[in-house]
C-alpha positions, 0 to 999 in steps of 0.5 A: 263473142259465141253464145248457145242457146241453154233453154234447146230450144228448136227455132222454126223461123229468124231474124236478126237485127241490129241488137236482136236476134228473133225467133219463133220455135219452142223448148225441146220439152215444150213443142206443144206451148211455141213462142216468140223471143228476142235475145240479146246477141251479146249474150245470148239470153233473152229480152223478151217472149212471148206466147203464140197460139200456134206454131209459126210458118217455119220461114214467117217472121218479118220486121219492117222498117217501123220495128213492127215484127211480123208472125205468121202462124201454121194457122193460118193468122197473121199475127202482128207486134209491135212496141208500146 
């Protein structure tokens, strides 16, 4: 399947996991509202998204063996997100 992001987002970093594409970025019309989102690889729909307090560093997203997501932000913070 081929899909296109319908929200016109600009991504600053991404990580591919087996079922999801994890991205940081912002919608073109809201550059002051950065997000971390998980996109379903099969259909391109957001599985979830979270607001970020600052833009992510380009290429500054990683996922570890336990599924935790690390995001390095331009304001100097390093954020870690894990499933509950």
